[in-house]
N, CA, C and O atoms as CSV, one atom per row, in Angstrom:
chain,resi,resn,atom,element,x,y,z
A,1,UNK,N,N,-5.202,8.512,1.099
A,1,UNK,CA,C,-5.970,6.892,0.875
A,1,UNK,C,C,-6.390,6.566,2.220
A,1,UNK,O,O,-5.604,6.628,3.165
A,2,UNK,N,N,-7.733,6.182,2.356
A,2,UNK,CA,C,-8.681,5.760,3.492
A,2,UNK,C,C,-8.954,4.097,3.174
A,2,UNK,O,O,-9.493,3.669,2.153
A,3,UNK,N,N,-8.544,3.436,4.086
A,3,UNK,CA,C,-8.651,1.985,4.147
A,3,UNK,C,C,-9.582,1.553,5.136
A,3,UNK,O,O,-10.081,2.368,5.911
A,4,UNK,N,N,-9.849,0.375,5.173
A,4,UNK,CA,C,-10.763,-0.636,5.562
A,4,UNK,C,C,-9.785,-1.216,6.605
A,4,UNK,O,O,-10.370,-2.035,7.314
A,5,UNK,N,N,-8.736,-1.087,6.868
A,5,UNK,CA,C,-7.999,-1.837,7.791
A,5,UNK,C,C,-8.034,-1.661,9.248
A,5,UNK,O,O,-7.885,-0.524,9.698
A,6,UNK,N,N,-8.232,-2.764,10.120
A,6,UNK,CA,C,-8.422,-2.683,11.428
A,6,UNK,C,C,-7.027,-2.396,12.289
A,6,UNK,O,O,-7.078,-1.734,13.326
A,7,UNK,N,N,-6.008,-2.842,11.877
A,7,UNK,CA,C,-4.787,-3.160,11.984
A,7,UNK,C,C,-3.690,-2.576,10.920
A,7,UNK,O,O,-3.831,-2.675,9.702
A,8,UNK,N,N,-2.696,-2.019,11.494
A,8,UNK,CA,C,-1.558,-1.894,10.247
A,8,UNK,C,C,-0.834,-3.090,10.105
A,8,UNK,O,O,-0.368,-3.425,9.016
A,9,UNK,N,N,-0.699,-3.799,11.190
A,9,UNK,CA,C,-0.125,-5.045,10.963
A,9,UNK,C,C,-0.473,-6.127,9.852
A,9,UNK,O,O,0.210,-7.051,9.408
A,10,UNK,N,N,-2.056,-5.609,9.482
A,10,UNK,CA,C,-1.937,-6.589,8.083
A,10,UNK,C,C,-2.034,-6.375,7.019
A,10,UNK,O,O,-2.713,-6.972,6.184
A,11,UNK,N,N,-1.042,-5.064,6.837
A,11,UNK,CA,C,-0.606,-4.627,5.766
A,11,UNK,C,C,0.632,-5.006,5.235
A,11,UNK,O,O,1.408,-4.824,6.174
A,12,UNK,N,N,1.144,-5.341,4.476
A,12,UNK,CA,C,1.972,-5.910,4.173
A,12,UNK,C,C,2.673,-5.140,2.575
A,12,UNK,O,O,1.958,-5.180,1.574
A,13,UNK,N,N,4.068,-4.485,2.493
A,13,UNK,CA,C,4.264,-3.918,1.193
A,13,UNK,C,C,4.621,-5.049,0.370
A,13,UNK,O,O,5.018,-6.166,0.701
A,14,UNK,N,N,4.409,-4.557,-0.740
A,14,UNK,CA,C,4.974,-5.378,-2.120
A,14,UNK,C,C,6.698,-4.931,-2.842
A,14,UNK,O,O,7.151,-3.791,-2.945
A,15,UNK,N,N,7.176,-5.846,-3.131
A,15,UNK,CA,C,8.308,-4.982,-4.293
A,15,UNK,C,C,8.970,-4.257,-3.173
A,15,UNK,O,O,8.962,-4.636,-2.002
A,16,UNK,N,N,9.647,-2.986,-3.714
A,16,UNK,CA,C,10.545,-2.491,-2.889
A,16,UNK,C,C,9.979,-1.037,-1.967
A,16,UNK,O,O,10.528,-0.024,-1.533
A,17,UNK,N,N,8.645,-1.567,-1.966
A,17,UNK,CA,C,7.943,-0.722,-0.871
A,17,UNK,C,C,8.375,-0.521,0.536
A,17,UNK,O,O,8.830,-1.509,1.112
A,18,UNK,N,N,8.310,0.512,1.123
A,18,UNK,CA,C,8.479,0.564,2.650
A,18,UNK,C,C,7.521,1.302,3.331
A,18,UNK,O,O,7.217,2.484,3.171
A,19,UNK,N,N,6.930,0.212,4.363
A,19,UNK,CA,C,6.006,1.385,5.309
A,19,UNK,C,C,6.490,1.950,6.275
A,19,UNK,O,O,7.192,1.276,7.030
A,20,UNK,N,N,6.242,3.531,6.588
A,20,UNK,CA,C,6.847,4.089,7.529
A,20,UNK,C,C,5.592,4.847,8.441
A,20,UNK,O,O,4.432,4.727,8.049
A,21,UNK,N,N,5.903,5.622,9.664
A,21,UNK,CA,C,5.436,6.120,10.215
A,21,UNK,C,C,5.964,7.435,10.462
A,21,UNK,O,O,7.121,7.080,10.687
A,22,UNK,N,N,5.989,8.576,10.578
A,22,UNK,CA,C,6.497,9.684,10.735
A,22,UNK,C,C,6.554,9.938,11.916
A,22,UNK,O,O,5.559,9.725,12.610
A,23,UNK,N,N,7.907,10.543,12.563
A,23,UNK,CA,C,8.154,10.479,14.174
A,23,UNK,C,C,7.293,11.794,14.390
A,23,UNK,O,O,7.321,12.556,13.424
A,24,UNK,N,N,6.440,12.255,15.607
A,24,UNK,CA,C,5.890,13.520,15.727
A,24,UNK,C,C,6.657,14.344,16.573
A,24,UNK,O,O,7.031,13.954,17.679
A,25,UNK,N,N,6.880,15.317,16.178
A,25,UNK,CA,C,7.994,16.457,17.240
A,25,UNK,C,C,7.398,16.731,18.085
A,25,UNK,O,O,6.169,16.798,18.061
A,26,UNK,N,N,8.419,17.060,19.474
A,26,UNK,CA,C,7.990,17.095,20.728
A,26,UNK,C,C,7.081,18.745,20.634
A,26,UNK,O,O,7.291,19.743,19.944
A,27,UNK,N,N,6.052,18.431,21.654
A,27,UNK,CA,C,5.382,19.691,21.668
A,27,UNK,C,C,5.670,20.645,22.711
A,27,UNK,O,O,5.075,21.722,22.704
A,28,UNK,N,N,6.795,20.282,23.907
A,28,UNK,CA,C,7.271,20.533,24.870
A,28,UNK,C,C,8.730,20.843,24.527
A,28,UNK,O,O,9.481,20.077,23.923
A,29,UNK,N,N,9.096,22.291,25.072
A,29,UNK,CA,C,10.263,22.746,24.962
A,29,UNK,C,C,11.145,22.249,26.075
A,29,UNK,O,O,10.642,21.579,26.976
A,30,UNK,N,N,12.451,22.540,26.069
A,30,UNK,CA,C,13.297,21.808,27.232
A,30,UNK,C,C,13.159,22.682,28.563
A,30,UNK,O,O,13.905,22.436,29.511
A,31,UNK,N,N,12.314,23.588,28.630
A,31,UNK,CA,C,12.126,24.281,29.671
A,31,UNK,C,C,10.541,24.219,30.249
A,31,UNK,O,O,9.948,24.906,31.080
A,32,UNK,N,N,10.147,23.099,29.438
A,32,UNK,CA,C,8.450,22.468,30.081
A,32,UNK,C,C,7.376,23.637,29.053
A,32,UNK,O,O,6.161,23.635,29.250
A,33,UNK,N,N,7.684,24.096,28.532
A,33,UNK,CA,C,6.611,25.052,27.941
A,33,UNK,C,C,6.312,24.219,26.665
A,33,UNK,O,O,7.022,23.825,25.739
A,34,UNK,N,N,4.686,24.070,27.035
A,34,UNK,CA,C,3.909,23.171,25.913
A,34,UNK,C,C,3.627,24.185,24.393
A,34,UNK,O,O,3.032,25.253,24.542
A,35,UNK,N,N,3.979,23.869,23.326
A,35,UNK,CA,C,3.911,24.610,22.095
A,35,UNK,C,C,2.725,24.374,21.349
A,35,UNK,O,O,2.363,23.197,21.332
A,36,UNK,N,N,1.825,25.432,20.547
A,36,UNK,CA,C,0.425,24.786,20.114
A,36,UNK,C,C,1.172,24.264,19.223
A,36,UNK,O,O,2.353,24.437,18.921
A,37,UNK,N,N,-0.165,23.186,18.585
A,37,UNK,CA,C,0.163,22.231,17.312
A,37,UNK,C,C,0.417,23.216,16.159
A,37,UNK,O,O,0.895,22.687,15.156
A,38,UNK,N,N,0.167,24.701,16.089
A,38,UNK,CA,C,0.395,24.988,14.864
A,38,UNK,C,C,1.633,25.332,14.565
A,38,UNK,O,O,1.980,25.711,13.446
A,39,UNK,N,N,2.675,25.178,15.943
A,39,UNK,CA,C,3.814,25.950,15.606
A,39,UNK,C,C,4.995,24.659,15.785
A,39,UNK,O,O,6.222,24.752,15.780
A,40,UNK,N,N,4.183,23.523,15.932
A,40,UNK,CA,C,5.196,22.512,15.968
A,40,UNK,C,C,5.046,21.805,14.251
A,40,UNK,O,O,4.115,21.372,13.572
A,41,UNK,N,N,6.291,21.963,14.095
A,41,UNK,CA,C,6.721,21.409,12.503
A,41,UNK,C,C,6.892,19.865,12.407
A,41,UNK,O,O,7.329,19.270,13.392
A,42,UNK,N,N,6.577,19.194,11.292
A,42,UNK,CA,C,6.529,17.889,11.050
A,42,UNK,C,C,8.074,17.674,10.911
A,42,UNK,O,O,8.881,18.535,10.561
A,43,UNK,N,N,8.317,16.509,11.212
A,43,UNK,CA,C,9.654,15.883,11.319
A,43,UNK,C,C,9.975,15.428,9.780
A,43,UNK,O,O,9.091,15.553,8.932
A,44,UNK,N,N,11.134,14.948,9.469
A,44,UNK,CA,C,11.295,14.332,8.481
A,44,UNK,C,C,11.752,12.839,8.774
A,44,UNK,O,O,12.195,12.002,7.988
A,45,UNK,N,N,11.531,12.762,10.034
A,45,UNK,CA,C,12.335,11.252,10.586
A,45,UNK,C,C,10.828,10.404,10.546
A,45,UNK,O,O,9.693,10.777,10.844
A,46,UNK,N,N,11.201,9.479,10.187
A,46,UNK,CA,C,10.340,8.016,10.423
A,46,UNK,C,C,10.791,6.881,11.091
A,46,UNK,O,O,12.014,6.780,11.178
A,47,UNK,N,N,9.960,5.812,11.692
A,47,UNK,CA,C,10.424,4.566,11.876
A,47,UNK,C,C,9.993,3.726,11.040
A,47,UNK,O,O,8.791,3.846,10.803
A,48,UNK,N,N,10.619,2.770,10.405
A,48,UNK,CA,C,9.999,1.670,9.235
A,48,UNK,C,C,9.201,0.813,10.245
A,48,UNK,O,O,9.560,0.438,11.361
A,49,UNK,N,N,8.177,0.617,9.675
A,49,UNK,CA,C,7.145,-0.387,9.922
A,49,UNK,C,C,7.326,-1.755,9.559
A,49,UNK,O,O,7.702,-2.645,10.322
A,50,UNK,N,N,6.977,-1.897,8.102
A,50,UNK,CA,C,7.301,-2.945,7.037
A,50,UNK,C,C,8.200,-2.650,6.188
A,50,UNK,O,O,8.528,-1.529,5.799
A,51,UNK,N,N,8.715,-3.932,5.812
A,51,UNK,CA,C,9.384,-3.745,4.371
A,51,UNK,C,C,9.238,-4.871,3.222
A,51,UNK,O,O,9.501,-6.052,3.446
A,52,UNK,N,N,8.879,-4.486,2.214
A,52,UNK,CA,C,8.794,-5.667,0.738
A,52,UNK,C,C,9.822,-6.341,0.745
A,52,UNK,O,O,10.845,-5.960,1.314
A,53,UNK,N,N,9.734,-7.313,0.193
A,53,UNK,CA,C,10.747,-8.225,-0.254
A,53,UNK,C,C,11.901,-7.869,-1.121
A,53,UNK,O,O,12.895,-8.588,-1.217
A,54,UNK,N,N,11.746,-6.732,-1.758
A,54,UNK,CA,C,12.332,-6.000,-2.744
A,54,UNK,C,C,12.421,-5.778,-4.318
A,54,UNK,O,O,11.950,-6.841,-4.724
A,55,UNK,N,N,12.713,-5.102,-5.335
A,55,UNK,CA,C,12.579,-5.010,-6.326
A,55,UNK,C,C,13.275,-6.298,-7.359
A,55,UNK,O,O,14.085,-7.117,-6.925
A,56,UNK,N,N,12.816,-6.273,-8.664
A,56,UNK,CA,C,13.821,-6.996,-9.246
A,56,UNK,C,C,14.689,-6.221,-10.402
A,56,UNK,O,O,14.296,-5.215,-10.993
A,57,UNK,N,N,15.995,-6.907,-10.621
A,57,UNK,CA,C,16.582,-6.164,-11.447
A,57,UNK,C,C,16.328,-6.448,-13.101
A,57,UNK,O,O,15.308,-7.104,-13.312
A,58,UNK,N,N,16.907,-6.152,-14.008
A,58,UNK,CA,C,16.684,-6.462,-15.392
A,58,UNK,C,C,17.103,-8.062,-15.267
A,58,UNK,O,O,16.690,-8.581,-16.305
A,59,UNK,N,N,17.633,-8.892,-14.587
A,59,UNK,CA,C,17.999,-10.199,-14.748
A,59,UNK,C,C,16.820,-11.093,-13.901
A,59,UNK,O,O,16.661,-12.310,-13.987
A,60,UNK,N,N,16.159,-10.290,-13.188
A,60,UNK,CA,C,15.246,-11.264,-12.810
A,60,UNK,C,C,15.477,-11.613,-11.109
A,60,UNK,O,O,14.800,-12.301,-10.346
A,61,UNK,N,N,16.548,-10.941,-10.919
A,61,UNK,CA,C,17.414,-11.317,-9.504
A,61,UNK,C,C,16.694,-10.230,-8.814
A,61,UNK,O,O,16.363,-9.145,-9.293
A,62,UNK,N,N,16.454,-10.780,-7.340
A,62,UNK,CA,C,16.138,-9.915,-6.446
A,62,UNK,C,C,17.014,-8.981,-5.507
A,62,UNK,O,O,18.013,-9.449,-4.961
A,63,UNK,N,N,16.657,-7.732,-5.332
A,63,UNK,CA,C,17.258,-6.729,-4.742
A,63,UNK,C,C,16.821,-6.388,-3.358
A,63,UNK,O,O,15.649,-6.061,-3.173
A,64,UNK,N,N,17.808,-6.445,-2.209
A,64,UNK,CA,C,17.324,-6.458,-1.081
A,64,UNK,C,C,17.120,-4.813,-0.509
A,64,UNK,O,O,17.915,-3.898,-0.722
A,65,UNK,N,N,16.007,-4.731,0.164
A,65,UNK,CA,C,16.264,-3.198,0.184
A,65,UNK,C,C,17.324,-2.803,1.355
A,65,UNK,O,O,18.180,-3.570,1.795
A,66,UNK,N,N,17.161,-1.802,1.670
A,66,UNK,CA,C,18.347,-1.242,2.155
A,66,UNK,C,C,17.934,-0.769,3.633
A,66,UNK,O,O,18.735,-0.002,4.167
A,67,UNK,N,N,16.848,-1.106,4.328
A,67,UNK,CA,C,16.638,-0.942,5.319
A,67,UNK,C,C,15.598,-2.035,5.962
A,67,UNK,O,O,14.955,-2.753,5.196
A,68,UNK,N,N,15.396,-2.185,7.835
A,68,UNK,CA,C,14.784,-3.048,8.161
A,68,UNK,C,C,13.595,-2.719,9.096
A,68,UNK,O,O,13.633,-1.626,9.661
A,69,UNK,N,N,12.866,-3.289,9.255
A,69,UNK,CA,C,11.861,-2.922,10.597
A,69,UNK,C,C,12.518,-2.480,11.606
A,69,UNK,O,O,13.513,-3.035,12.072
A,70,UNK,N,N,11.933,-1.283,12.086
A,70,UNK,CA,C,12.806,-0.758,13.089
A,70,UNK,C,C,13.842,0.156,13.064
A,70,UNK,O,O,14.288,0.669,14.091
A,71,UNK,N,N,14.285,0.409,11.865
A,71,UNK,CA,C,14.935,1.443,11.520
A,71,UNK,C,C,14.157,3.099,11.601
A,71,UNK,O,O,13.023,3.519,11.368
A,72,UNK,N,N,15.424,3.701,12.050
A,72,UNK,CA,C,14.948,5.495,11.547
A,72,UNK,C,C,15.419,6.156,10.244
A,72,UNK,O,O,16.555,6.536,9.959
A,73,UNK,N,N,14.565,6.196,9.695
A,73,UNK,CA,C,15.052,6.629,8.157
A,73,UNK,C,C,14.189,8.186,8.143
A,73,UNK,O,O,13.098,8.436,8.655
A,74,UNK,N,N,15.139,9.132,7.339
A,74,UNK,CA,C,14.996,10.279,6.919
A,74,UNK,C,C,14.430,10.069,5.528
A,74,UNK,O,O,14.856,9.367,4.611
A,75,UNK,N,N,13.068,11.070,5.619
A,75,UNK,CA,C,12.191,11.152,4.512
A,75,UNK,C,C,11.870,12.101,3.795
A,75,UNK,O,O,11.508,13.084,4.442
A,76,UNK,N,N,11.850,12.240,2.449
A,76,UNK,CA,C,11.450,13.584,2.105
A,76,UNK,C,C,10.084,14.217,2.201
A,76,UNK,O,O,9.016,13.605,2.243
A,77,UNK,N,N,10.277,15.669,2.232
A,77,UNK,CA,C,9.257,16.671,2.812
A,77,UNK,C,C,7.742,15.961,2.268
A,77,UNK,O,O,6.804,15.653,3.004
A,78,UNK,N,N,7.805,15.811,0.817
A,78,UNK,CA,C,6.396,15.529,0.158
A,78,UNK,C,C,6.867,14.222,-0.449
A,78,UNK,O,O,8.043,13.860,-0.474
A,79,UNK,N,N,5.960,13.629,-0.878
A,79,UNK,CA,C,5.577,12.136,-1.345
A,79,UNK,C,C,5.340,11.237,-0.850
A,79,UNK,O,O,4.905,11.306,0.299
A,80,UNK,N,N,5.514,9.982,-1.481
A,80,UNK,CA,C,5.007,8.558,-0.740
A,80,UNK,C,C,3.660,8.680,-0.502
A,80,UNK,O,O,3.153,9.774,-0.255
A,81,UNK,N,N,3.022,7.638,-0.554
A,81,UNK,CA,C,1.640,7.311,-0.521
A,81,UNK,C,C,1.344,6.958,0.907
A,81,UNK,O,O,1.811,6.113,1.671
A,82,UNK,N,N,0.205,8.087,1.046
A,82,UNK,CA,C,-0.449,7.907,2.824
A,82,UNK,C,C,-1.533,6.891,2.868
A,82,UNK,O,O,-2.334,6.768,1.941
A,83,UNK,N,N,-1.547,6.492,3.459
A,83,UNK,CA,C,-2.058,5.410,4.306
A,83,UNK,C,C,-2.763,5.678,5.973
A,83,UNK,O,O,-2.113,5.696,7.018
A,84,UNK,N,N,-4.210,5.863,5.835
A,84,UNK,CA,C,-4.634,5.954,7.648
A,84,UNK,C,C,-5.367,4.949,7.921
A,84,UNK,O,O,-6.249,4.346,7.309
A,85,UNK,N,N,-4.819,4.832,9.057
A,85,UNK,CA,C,-6.050,3.368,9.528
A,85,UNK,C,C,-6.220,3.933,11.111
A,85,UNK,O,O,-5.273,4.183,11.857
A,86,UNK,N,N,-7.451,4.056,11.401
A,86,UNK,CA,C,-8.207,4.825,12.222
A,86,UNK,C,C,-7.752,6.509,12.124
A,86,UNK,O,O,-7.963,7.324,11.226
A,87,UNK,N,N,-7.160,6.626,13.223
A,87,UNK,CA,C,-6.786,7.965,13.584
A,87,UNK,C,C,-4.876,7.927,12.915
A,87,UNK,O,O,-4.122,8.862,12.648
A,88,UNK,N,N,-4.735,6.895,12.870
A,88,UNK,CA,C,-3.093,6.646,12.645
A,88,UNK,C,C,-2.850,7.450,11.143
A,88,UNK,O,O,-3.795,7.666,10.384
A,89,UNK,N,N,-1.577,7.819,10.862
A,89,UNK,CA,C,-1.099,7.980,9.191
A,89,UNK,C,C,0.112,7.609,9.230
A,89,UNK,O,O,0.972,7.857,10.075
A,90,UNK,N,N,0.184,6.781,7.942
A,90,UNK,CA,C,1.499,6.057,7.852
A,90,UNK,C,C,2.075,6.307,6.616
A,90,UNK,O,O,1.268,7.071,6.087
A,91,UNK,N,N,3.112,6.097,5.730
A,91,UNK,CA,C,3.181,6.388,4.410
A,91,UNK,C,C,3.830,5.250,3.660
A,91,UNK,O,O,4.698,4.707,4.343
A,92,UNK,N,N,3.700,4.824,2.683
A,92,UNK,CA,C,4.542,4.156,1.732
A,92,UNK,C,C,5.119,4.872,0.695
A,92,UNK,O,O,4.637,5.698,-0.081
A,93,UNK,N,N,6.501,4.303,0.844
A,93,UNK,CA,C,7.614,5.065,0.227
A,93,UNK,C,C,8.350,3.866,-0.917
A,93,UNK,O,O,8.464,2.748,-0.414
A,94,UNK,N,N,8.710,3.960,-1.975
A,94,UNK,CA,C,9.744,2.704,-2.558
A,94,UNK,C,C,11.233,3.154,-1.685
A,94,UNK,O,O,11.533,4.156,-1.037
A,95,UNK,N,N,11.945,1.919,-2.018
A,95,UNK,CA,C,13.377,1.837,-1.508
A,95,UNK,C,C,14.168,3.059,-1.919
A,95,UNK,O,O,14.982,3.490,-1.102
A,96,UNK,N,N,14.040,3.636,-3.016
A,96,UNK,CA,C,14.922,4.716,-3.901
A,96,UNK,C,C,14.581,5.575,-3.290
A,96,UNK,O,O,15.517,6.291,-2.934
A,97,UNK,N,N,13.229,6.012,-2.832
A,97,UNK,CA,C,12.827,7.542,-2.468
A,97,UNK,C,C,13.351,7.988,-0.770
A,97,UNK,O,O,13.147,9.042,-0.168
A,98,UNK,N,N,14.019,6.855,-0.359
A,98,UNK,CA,C,14.261,7.436,1.163
A,98,UNK,C,C,15.750,7.911,1.207
A,98,UNK,O,O,16.687,7.248,0.763
A,99,UNK,N,N,15.845,9.056,1.755
A,99,UNK,CA,C,17.078,9.991,1.906
A,99,UNK,C,C,18.029,9.311,2.539
A,99,UNK,O,O,19.129,9.199,1.998
A,100,UNK,N,N,17.795,8.778,3.705
A,100,UNK,CA,C,19.082,8.518,4.361
A,100,UNK,C,C,18.597,7.315,5.269
A,100,UNK,O,O,17.385,7.150,5.403
A,101,UNK,N,N,19.601,6.365,5.974
A,101,UNK,CA,C,19.121,5.872,7.453
A,101,UNK,C,C,19.793,6.526,8.183
A,101,UNK,O,O,20.771,7.178,7.815
A,102,UNK,N,N,19.239,6.427,9.683
A,102,UNK,CA,C,19.812,7.141,10.508
A,102,UNK,C,C,20.369,6.242,11.643
A,102,UNK,O,O,19.655,5.524,12.343
A,103,UNK,N,N,21.426,6.329,11.732
A,103,UNK,CA,C,22.040,5.435,12.865
A,103,UNK,C,C,22.363,5.789,14.056
A,103,UNK,O,O,23.493,6.262,14.175
A,104,UNK,N,N,21.546,5.684,15.227
A,104,UNK,CA,C,22.047,5.951,16.487
A,104,UNK,C,C,22.670,4.835,17.559
A,104,UNK,O,O,23.088,5.200,18.658
C-alpha cells in the first residue's frame, strides 16, 4: 500500500492494530566482512512504533494491547499490511498476530 504520508508519525493505528518496522539484519559479519544484500535474510524481529487503543470484547469493554511503543516483538514471516512512507517500509499487524514480545 503506497501512501501520501510525509511522516510515519502522522499514522495512528486503530483498534487492536500495531505499527511495526522490521529490524534489518546485519550486512557485516563479526570478522568485518560485508555481505551482499542477496545473502542477508530478513529478520522476524520488529520494533513497535505505535499501538492502537485496543479492540472491544463482546461486552463492549476495551481490551488493552499486549505491547507498547518501543517494544521489540517477533512477527510472522508473512502477513500484516505493508505501509510504505518514502523509502521506508512498515507493517500493520493485529495484536493477536504478533508471535512474542522480546524482553532484553
